[in-house]
C-alpha positions in Angstrom: -0.1 0.1 0.0 0.9 3.2 -0.7 0.5 6.5 1.3 1.5 10.3 0.5 3.7 12.4 3.1 2.2 15.7 3.7 4.1 18.9 4.2 4.1 18.5 8.0 5.4 14.8 7.4 2.5 13.1 8.3 1.6 10.2 6.9 -2.0 8.1 7.4 -1.9 4.4 8.0 -4.2 2.6 5.9 -7.4 1.0 7.5 -6.4 -2.2 6.6 -2.8 -2.3 7.7 -4.5 -0.6 11.0 -6.6 -3.6 11.4 -4.2 -6.2 10.9 -1.7 -4.8 13.4 -4.8 -3.8 15.9 -3.6 0.0 15.8 -6.1 2.0 17.8 -5.8 5.3 18.6 -3.7 6.0 21.5 -1.0 3.8 20.3 2.7 5.0 19.0 5.0 3.8 16.5 8.3 3.3 17.3 10.1 4.4 13.5 13.2 3.1 12.7 15.5 3.5 9.4 17.1 0.4 7.9 20.9 0.8 7.9 22.0 1.0 3.9 18.6 1.0 2.6 15.7 3.1 1.6 13.5 1.5 4.7 11.9 2.3 7.4 10.8 -0.3 10.1 8.0 0.8 12.2 7.3 -1.1 15.5 3.9 -0.6 17.0 3.6 0.2 20.1 0.1 -0.4 22.5 -1.2 2.4 25.1 -0.7 1.5 28.7 -4.4 -0.2 28.9 -3.8 -2.4 26.1 -0.2 -3.1 27.7 -1.8 -4.0 31.2 -5.0 -5.9 29.6 -2.1 -8.4 28.1 0.4 -8.5 31.1 -2.9 -9.8 33.4 -2.8 -13.1 34.5 1.0 -13.7 33.1 2.4 -14.6 36.5 -0.6 -16.6 37.3 1.0 -19.6 36.7 4.1 -19.1 39.0 1.8 -18.3 41.8 -1.5 -20.0 41.0 -2.6 -20.3 45.1 -2.1 -16.4 45.4 -4.9 -13.8 44.5 -3.0 -10.6 44.2 -5.5 -8.0 43.0 -7.2 -9.1 46.4 -4.6 -8.5 48.5 -3.4 -5.4 47.0 -6.9 -4.2 47.8 -7.0 -5.7 51.3 -3.5 -3.5 51.6 -4.9 -0.2 50.3 -7.7 -0.6 52.4 -5.5 -1.1 55.5 -3.6 2.3 54.5 -6.7 4.0 54.4 -8.1 3.2 57.6 -4.4 3.9 59.1 -4.7 7.6 57.2 -8.5 7.8 58.6 -7.0 7.3 62.2 -3.8 9.8 61.9 -6.4 12.7 60.4 -8.8 11.7 63.4 -6.5 12.2 66.2 
């Protein structure tokens, strides 16, 4: 597919390419020139939310018996109670 570079060096990603690679608003593209060639390698970098979604559960096979989200919730609740007590007295 061929696209045109605008006067502001902007390029439109063809819809078919964006769909195939899952590119969505908020994603970044890392442009790297290919040494010795008139080519560019482009790496798709998802936004933080997508990266977090992809990482969700990745460590669960290592520690299957621990519910880390519940543990974090308990820890935050405990910290909130401590802060409230400190403000009261």
